[in-house]
C-alpha positions as a printed NumPy array, in Angstrom:
array([[ 52.743, -11.728, -53.739],
       [ 49.02 , -12.346, -54.219],
       [ 47.318, -12.087, -57.593],
       [ 43.659, -11.242, -58.154],
       [ 41.859, -11.111, -61.477],
       [ 38.533,  -9.617, -62.49 ],
       [ 36.946,  -9.786, -65.92 ],
       [ 33.91 ,  -7.931, -67.238],
       [ 34.064,  -9.775, -70.527],
       [ 30.578, -10.749, -71.668],
       [ 29.602, -13.466, -74.111],
       [ 26.506, -11.481, -75.055],
       [ 26.681,  -9.782, -78.435],
       [ 24.028,  -7.325, -77.297],
       [ 25.635,  -4.837, -74.942],
       [ 22.955,  -4.921, -72.269],
       [ 22.209,  -3.119, -69.027],
       [ 23.989,  -5.765, -66.934],
       [ 27.281,  -5.311, -68.776],
       [ 27.032,  -1.533, -68.555],
       [ 26.315,  -1.866, -64.849],
       [ 29.415,  -4.02 , -64.402],
       [ 31.642,  -1.542, -66.215],
       [ 30.266,   1.413, -64.253],
       [ 30.771,  -0.478, -61.013],
       [ 34.328,  -1.326, -62.041],
       [ 35.053,   2.317, -62.89 ],
       [ 33.832,   3.356, -59.461],
       [ 36.022,   0.723, -57.821],
       [ 39.149,   1.513, -59.858],
       [ 38.877,   5.268, -59.308],
       [ 39.712,   4.671, -55.637],
       [ 42.765,   2.492, -56.294],
       [ 46.26 ,   3.976, -56.207],
       [ 49.725,   2.47 , -56.24 ],
       [ 52.626,   3.225, -53.94 ],
       [ 54.534,   4.394, -56.995],
       [ 54.135,   4.417, -60.765],
       [ 53.209,   0.74 , -60.735],
       [ 49.719,   0.605, -62.251],
       [ 49.491,  -0.41 , -65.908],
       [ 46.712,   0.818, -68.189],
       [ 46.292,  -0.653, -71.679],
       [ 43.733,   0.348, -74.31 ],
       [ 43.9  ,  -1.879, -77.364],
       [ 41.941,  -0.787, -80.481],
       [ 40.302,  -3.397, -82.748],
       [ 42.893,  -3.017, -85.511],
       [ 45.86 ,  -3.499, -83.179],
       [ 47.106,  -7.074, -83.533],
       [ 47.554,  -9.051, -80.321],
       [ 51.113, -10.041, -81.194],
       [ 52.024,  -6.386, -81.804],
       [ 50.67 ,  -5.404, -78.395],
       [ 52.59 ,  -8.214, -76.697],
       [ 55.776,  -7.184, -78.477],
       [ 55.319,  -3.567, -77.38 ],
       [ 54.735,  -4.615, -73.764],
       [ 57.797,  -6.85 , -73.856],
       [ 59.837,  -3.792, -74.801],
       [ 58.243,  -1.829, -71.966],
       [ 59.19 ,  -4.622, -69.573],
       [ 62.778,  -4.338, -70.747],
       [ 62.708,  -0.587, -70.205],
       [ 61.28 ,  -1.142, -66.706],
       [ 64.473,  -2.991, -65.772],
       [ 66.107,   0.446, -65.504],
       [ 63.811,   1.521, -62.649],
       [ 65.986,   2.213, -59.592],
       [ 63.566,   1.007, -56.918],
       [ 63.7  ,  -2.771, -56.626],
       [ 60.106,  -2.947, -55.403],
       [ 58.697,  -0.673, -58.114],
       [ 60.686,  -2.485, -60.818],
       [ 59.397,  -5.876, -59.67 ],
       [ 55.796,  -4.672, -59.471],
       [ 55.845,  -3.119, -62.946],
       [ 57.425,  -6.187, -64.538],
       [ 55.002,  -8.518, -62.73 ],
       [ 52.06 ,  -6.438, -63.958],
       [ 53.337,  -6.383, -67.543],
       [ 53.921, -10.139, -67.46 ],
       [ 50.381, -10.672, -66.22 ],
       [ 48.946,  -8.457, -68.978],
       [ 50.929, -10.316, -71.657],
       [ 49.714, -13.649, -70.298],
       [ 46.133, -12.434, -70.546],
       [ 46.612, -11.172, -74.101],
       [ 47.918, -14.583, -75.194],
       [ 44.479, -16.018, -74.386],
       [ 43.104, -14.132, -77.398],
       [ 43.572, -15.377, -80.964],
       [ 42.643, -11.93 , -82.244],
       [ 41.659,  -8.54 , -80.883],
       [ 37.954,  -8.41 , -79.873],
       [ 35.47 ,  -6.576, -82.084],
       [ 35.53 ,  -3.357, -80.02 ],
       [ 39.073,  -3.745, -78.77 ],
       [ 40.183,  -4.493, -75.235],
       [ 40.944,  -2.573, -72.052],
       [ 43.142,  -3.991, -69.289],
       [ 44.1  ,  -2.498, -65.935],
       [ 46.781,  -4.255, -63.895],
       [ 49.087,  -3.375, -61.051],
       [ 50.219,  -3.761, -57.466],
       [ 47.499,  -2.482, -55.138],
       [ 48.55 ,  -1.819, -51.518],
       [ 47.019,  -4.338, -49.138],
       [ 46.534,  -4.185, -45.359],
       [ 49.655,  -4.131, -43.232],
       [ 51.819,  -1.691, -45.153],
       [ 54.592,  -2.287, -47.749],
       [ 55.162,  -5.872, -48.79 ],
       [ 51.468,  -6.801, -48.784],
       [ 50.648,  -5.507, -52.261],
       [ 48.315,  -7.563, -54.446],
       [ 48.702,  -7.741, -58.219],
       [ 45.169,  -7.115, -59.488],
       [ 44.087,  -7.471, -63.12 ],
       [ 40.83 ,  -6.12 , -64.558],
       [ 39.723,  -6.787, -68.125],
       [ 36.961,  -4.995, -70.025],
       [ 35.31 ,  -5.471, -73.392],
       [ 34.079,  -1.908, -74.013],
       [ 30.668,  -1.024, -75.414],
       [ 32.202,   1.054, -78.215],
       [ 35.347,   0.609, -80.311],
       [ 38.574,   1.723, -78.65 ],
       [ 39.884,   4.464, -80.939],
       [ 43.547,   4.693, -79.929],
       [ 46.324,   2.479, -78.629],
       [ 47.228,   3.665, -75.141],
       [ 49.796,   2.356, -72.677],
       [ 50.424,   4.108, -69.373],
       [ 52.32 ,   3.163, -66.229],
       [ 51.321,   5.499, -63.405],
       [ 50.294,   5.673, -59.75 ],
       [ 46.649,   5.457, -60.854],
       [ 44.657,   3.812, -63.627],
       [ 43.719,   5.989, -66.609],
       [ 39.921,   5.7  , -66.707],
       [ 38.799,   8.746, -68.698],
       [ 38.847,   7.043, -72.127],
       [ 36.59 ,   4.287, -70.785],
       [ 34.303,   6.826, -69.108],
       [ 34.051,   8.662, -72.425],
       [ 33.03 ,   5.456, -74.192],
       [ 30.162,   5.057, -71.712],
       [ 28.739,   8.47 , -72.51 ],
       [ 25.322,   8.194, -74.111],
       [ 25.319,   9.517, -77.686],
       [ 21.611,   9.177, -78.424],
       [ 20.6  ,  12.292, -76.464],
       [ 17.115,  13.673, -77.183],
       [ 15.937,  17.178, -76.271],
       [ 12.392,  18.153, -75.288],
       [ 11.1  ,  21.717, -75.691],
       [  7.626,  22.185, -74.167],
       [  6.299,  25.691, -74.795],
       [  3.294,  27.939, -75.036],
       [  2.922,  31.723, -74.984],
       [  3.566,  31.962, -71.233],
       [  6.472,  29.597, -70.481],
       [  8.804,  26.938, -71.817],
       [ 10.53 ,  23.903, -70.363],
       [ 13.72 ,  22.342, -71.692],
       [ 14.385,  18.677, -70.951],
       [ 16.954,  16.027, -71.819],
       [ 16.402,  12.289, -72.313],
       [ 19.666,  10.355, -72.261],
       [ 20.477,   6.72 , -71.612],
       [ 18.772,   5.587, -68.429],
       [ 17.569,   9.001, -67.237],
       [ 15.595,  12.09 , -68.151],
       [ 15.598,  15.519, -66.549],
       [ 14.165,  19.025, -66.793],
       [ 17.213,  21.161, -67.496],
       [ 15.615,  24.607, -67.311],
       [ 12.382,  26.565, -67.449],
       [ 11.763,  30.113, -68.608],
       [  8.776,  32.465, -68.623],
       [  7.814,  34.473, -71.677],
       [  6.829,  37.825, -70.191],
       [  4.199,  38.067, -72.917],
       [  0.957,  39.824, -72.009],
       [ -2.272,  37.867, -72.055],
       [ -4.865,  38.376, -74.768],
       [ -7.182,  41.385, -74.319],
       [-10.933,  41.425, -74.658],
       [-11.107,  45.117, -75.447],
       [-12.311,  46.191, -78.877],
       [-11.484,  48.915, -81.369],
       [ -8.151,  50.547, -82.127],
       [ -6.729,  49.91 , -78.651],
       [ -7.233,  46.166, -79.109],
       [ -5.375,  46.205, -82.45 ],
       [ -2.497,  48.172, -80.934],
       [ -2.41 ,  45.785, -77.997],
       [ -2.261,  42.767, -80.31 ],
       [  0.612,  44.318, -82.296],
       [  2.534,  44.858, -79.072],
       [  1.771,  41.317, -78.006],
       [  3.037,  39.957, -81.337],
       [  6.257,  41.92 , -80.846],
       [  6.608,  40.432, -77.369],
       [  5.994,  36.957, -78.773],
       [  8.64 ,  37.476, -81.446],
       [ 11.131,  38.609, -78.829],
       [ 10.236,  35.615, -76.654],
       [ 10.619,  33.159, -79.538],
       [ 14.007,  34.642, -80.425],
       [ 15.195,  34.517, -76.825],
       [ 13.912,  30.952, -76.405],
       [ 15.584,  29.804, -79.63 ],
       [ 18.902,  31.247, -78.466],
       [ 18.541,  29.512, -75.106],
       [ 17.633,  26.234, -76.835],
       [ 20.762,  26.516, -78.963],
       [ 22.957,  26.879, -75.878],
       [ 21.311,  23.997, -74.013],
       [ 20.622,  21.502, -76.788],
       [ 23.649,  22.098, -79.022],
       [ 26.452,  23.591, -76.968],
       [ 25.758,  21.798, -73.684],
       [ 24.217,  18.448, -74.66 ],
       [ 24.673,  18.102, -78.449],
       [ 21.29 ,  16.421, -78.906],
       [ 20.702,  14.013, -81.773],
       [ 16.961,  14.655, -81.882],
       [ 14.421,  17.212, -80.648],
       [ 10.769,  16.919, -79.694],
       [  8.74 ,  20.15 , -79.615],
       [  5.493,  20.097, -77.663],
       [  2.887,  22.226, -75.988],
       [ -0.799,  23.157, -75.91 ],
       [ -2.406,  25.09 , -78.746],
       [ -0.808,  26.551, -81.894],
       [  2.17 ,  28.301, -80.241],
       [  4.585,  25.397, -80.747],
       [  3.505,  24.991, -84.383],
       [  4.115,  28.675, -85.118],
       [  7.472,  28.533, -83.368],
       [  8.57 ,  25.607, -85.555],
       [  6.953,  26.794, -88.784],
       [  8.499,  30.269, -88.63 ],
       [ 11.975,  28.821, -88.238],
       [ 13.123,  30.462, -85.016],
       [ 15.285,  27.497, -84.056],
       [ 18.895,  27.164, -85.128],
       [ 18.911,  25.218, -88.402],
       [ 20.808,  22.35 , -86.739],
       [ 17.963,  21.899, -84.259],
       [ 15.33 ,  22.481, -86.908],
       [ 16.847,  19.634, -88.93 ],
       [ 16.731,  17.115, -86.058],
       [ 13.112,  17.644, -84.959],
       [ 11.703,  14.121, -84.673],
       [  8.191,  15.1  , -83.629],
       [  5.777,  17.877, -82.646],
       [  3.314,  16.774, -79.97 ],
       [  0.124,  18.225, -78.521],
       [  0.222,  18.337, -74.727],
       [ -1.945,  19.851, -72.046],
       [  0.962,  21.587, -70.343],
       [  4.104,  23.545, -71.115],
       [  7.126,  24.244, -68.923],
       [  8.263,  21.645, -66.393],
       [  5.007,  19.667, -66.437],
       [  5.016,  19.858, -70.231],
       [  8.409,  18.125, -70.375],
       [  7.128,  15.395, -68.077],
       [  3.938,  14.948, -70.152],
       [  5.94 ,  14.883, -73.395],
       [  8.181,  12.144, -72.036],
       [  5.086,  10.114, -71.13 ],
       [  3.533,  10.577, -74.584],
       [  6.616,  10.204, -76.775],
       [  6.986,   6.432, -76.51 ],
       [  7.463,   5.698, -80.22 ],
       [  9.727,   8.702, -80.738],
       [ 11.943,   7.573, -77.859],
       [ 11.771,   3.82 , -78.395],
       [ 15.561,   3.474, -78.755],
       [ 16.343,   5.334, -75.534],
       [ 17.113,   3.123, -72.531],
       [ 15.05 ,   5.087, -70.005],
       [ 11.902,   4.344, -72.024],
       [ 12.646,   0.614, -71.973],
       [ 13.058,   0.794, -68.198],
       [  9.818,   2.736, -67.824],
       [  7.886,   0.102, -69.784],
       [  9.258,  -2.674, -67.578],
       [  8.502,  -0.92 , -64.283],
       [  5.054,   0.234, -65.39 ],
       [  4.229,  -3.307, -66.498],
       [  5.362,  -4.583, -63.098],
       [  3.174,  -2.017, -61.307],
       [  0.139,  -2.976, -63.402],
       [  0.661,  -6.657, -62.702],
       [  1.302,  -6.226, -58.986],
       [ -1.942,  -4.249, -58.679],
       [ -3.992,  -6.853, -60.519],
       [ -4.947, -10.414, -59.663],
       [ -2.974, -12.054, -62.486],
       [ -0.11 , -13.063, -60.186],
       [  2.429, -12.303, -62.927],
       [  4.616, -10.001, -60.836],
       [  6.508, -10.672, -57.615],
       [  9.111,  -8.971, -55.466],
       [ 11.454, -10.082, -52.727],
       [ 14.591, -12.155, -53.201],
       [ 13.263, -15.421, -51.748],
       [ 10.08 , -15.386, -53.828],
       [ 12.072, -14.671, -56.991],
       [ 14.526, -17.484, -56.293],
       [ 11.609, -19.866, -55.743],
       [ 10.027, -18.816, -59.056],
       [ 13.381, -19.21 , -60.849],
       [ 13.558, -22.843, -59.751],
       [ 10.19 , -23.372, -61.442],
       [ 11.386, -21.567, -64.625],
       [  8.482, -19.163, -64.151],
       [ 10.506, -15.935, -64.317],
       [ 10.583, -13.9  , -67.525],
       [ 12.485, -10.775, -66.394],
       [ 14.255,  -9.825, -63.178],
       [ 14.613,  -6.094, -62.443],
       [ 17.254,  -4.807, -60.047],
       [ 17.986,  -1.201, -59.061],
       [ 21.524,  -0.123, -59.929],
       [ 22.132,   1.084, -56.357],
       [ 20.781,  -2.016, -54.62 ],
       [ 23.596,  -2.391, -52.095],
       [ 23.295,  -6.132, -51.562],
       [ 26.013,  -8.771, -51.68 ],
       [ 25.617, -12.54 , -51.595],
       [ 27.872, -14.454, -49.212],
       [ 28.47 , -18.113, -50.048],
       [ 30.025, -20.477, -47.525],
       [ 31.235, -23.852, -48.761],
       [ 32.266, -26.532, -46.257],
       [ 35.675, -27.931, -47.175],
       [ 34.738, -31.326, -45.695],
       [ 31.249, -32.148, -46.973],
       [ 30.817, -29.435, -49.663],
       [ 27.625, -28.148, -48.027],
       [ 26.786, -24.638, -49.267],
       [ 25.119, -21.852, -47.299],
       [ 24.12 , -18.557, -48.972],
       [ 23.128, -15.306, -47.328],
       [ 22.066, -11.932, -48.719],
       [ 23.617,  -9.061, -46.758],
       [ 23.947,  -5.298, -46.971],
       [ 27.36 ,  -4.159, -48.153],
       [ 27.799,  -2.101, -44.973],
       [ 27.534,  -5.305, -42.9  ],
       [ 29.734,  -7.461, -45.106],
       [ 32.754,  -7.703, -42.765],
       [ 30.758,  -8.729, -39.678],
       [ 28.57 , -11.142, -41.663],
       [ 31.588, -12.754, -43.313],
       [ 33.318, -13.236, -39.968],
       [ 30.167, -14.751, -38.482],
       [ 29.871, -17.126, -41.413],
       [ 33.534, -18.136, -41.124],
       [ 33.24 , -18.909, -37.417],
       [ 29.925, -20.783, -37.575],
       [ 30.234, -24.591, -37.801],
       [ 28.878, -26.362, -40.871],
       [ 25.174, -27.093, -40.18 ],
       [ 25.536, -30.471, -41.903],
       [ 28.754, -31.955, -40.508],
       [ 29.907, -29.469, -37.839],
       [ 33.234, -28.776, -39.587],
       [ 34.735, -25.308, -39.042],
       [ 36.879, -25.21 , -42.175],
       [ 35.11 , -23.458, -45.013],
       [ 35.596, -21.175, -47.985],
       [ 33.583, -17.943, -47.99 ],
       [ 33.148, -15.911, -51.187],
       [ 31.059, -12.884, -52.04 ],
       [ 29.219, -11.819, -55.181],
       [ 27.299,  -8.748, -56.283],
       [ 23.534,  -9.344, -56.273],
       [ 23.246,  -8.537, -59.998],
       [ 25.911, -11.089, -60.918],
       [ 24.251, -13.602, -58.601],
       [ 20.885, -13.31 , -60.348],
       [ 22.502, -13.403, -63.797],
       [ 24.04 , -16.755, -62.901],
       [ 20.833, -17.983, -61.262],
       [ 18.777, -17.066, -64.35 ],
       [ 20.91 , -18.869, -66.928],
       [ 19.266, -22.293, -66.783],
       [ 15.709, -20.958, -67.054],
       [ 16.477, -18.367, -69.741],
       [ 15.204, -15.488, -67.638],
       [ 16.467, -11.991, -68.458],
       [ 18.05 ,  -9.598, -65.955],
       [ 17.584,  -5.841, -66.364],
       [ 19.399,  -3.242, -64.27 ],
       [ 17.107,  -0.251, -63.615],
       [ 18.429,   3.224, -62.857],
       [ 17.422,   4.562, -59.448],
       [ 17.668,   8.158, -60.68 ],
       [ 14.243,   8.105, -62.373],
       [ 10.742,   8.114, -60.889],
       [ 10.188,   4.577, -62.147],
       [ 13.451,   3.457, -60.587],
       [ 12.374,   5.007, -57.286],
       [  9.079,   3.093, -57.505],
       [ 10.968,  -0.164, -57.985],
       [ 13.166,   0.705, -55.018],
       [ 10.068,   1.01 , -52.832],
       [  9.555,  -2.729, -53.456],
       [ 13.049,  -3.533, -52.178],
       [ 14.924,  -2.869, -55.407],
       [ 14.522,  -6.44 , -56.718],
       [ 11.389,  -7.573, -58.559],
       [ 10.352,  -9.899, -61.36 ],
       [  7.841, -10.348, -64.154],
       [  6.61 , -13.93 , -64.566],
       [  5.796, -16.104, -67.558],
       [  3.035, -17.766, -65.62 ],
       [  1.688, -17.795, -62.08 ],
       [  4.181, -19.707, -59.937]])
């Protein structure tokens, strides 16, 4: 039986965009894996759970598994548990945020008997809160997905007397959730008693609009998204009156982090607020990504030469230690194939689209070594993000994974999805 192991353990104390990208990619991969029976082991180990206690518990589970009637299932479960215990013994103590391990027999090509014992190890970005052991026909991923949920969610309410826009800024994305019109009449230029009556009616309409908007904001920002902060914006005094008169639910009123003047309300007001609220949103990932991409765009449109794009140009600049930051879209579907000659150790690398990986790998396997002509070689593949992380180590360059869901991410994608900011002109 074959054994494969994957680890997303990072030595970085700062839980950065690369590590989050790796965990999200792993979640996507594991969600498609199923066992032929209840053979897949899931283990969530909280920080306070001692390693020796976890090993002891798994040893008992292995003993219980000896009662499984199916010889194949019994062997697979015990092999998986043994592999997990072996991995745990590599730790002197439980990691700071705990540990998550997925291990089991994954069906391979050719039907029964070709299963591969695969082990995946994750250091989560937040503390594991509960000890969990499961043996099932699938991996239990929901607790890990929950740990990836962004907690620092900020709401944006952009309003004036005619309309309002409600937006959410969370993690590596922002979005306009909803817009609503006020139904309030415009100001009249008529004079006399009719004008006063008209203004009283308009004030009543405004009050009704504010009340309706506050109720809608409560549902969106508290019940749906549970925001940790709120920015209120808009042109003129409407927003100030809305805040001052206390229409908002007290929980939203208490988390207002800023009131901004903007030229627009509604959908465009949310967009403008996001652009203007840099300091208020400085701890939100999407703002960090926006700064990087906007800096790249400024540099690429100037004559400084401090921005480049294209894999070959970036690799060349890395060799000169000229790269400061590499930016890669999170949906850049590129893999790196590496062929190593088993006779002369000559290495050939090629960047290929994931959709072409099988044909490209076969072509690389069948091609003779360009140095010695030998046909025996080892071909491996690596995700483009992991490739650049390894390539950047010696020069100290940083790698940032940029979400493709935002406008800035889409701009980066138009340059091929891989770009770099330089320390100096290379």
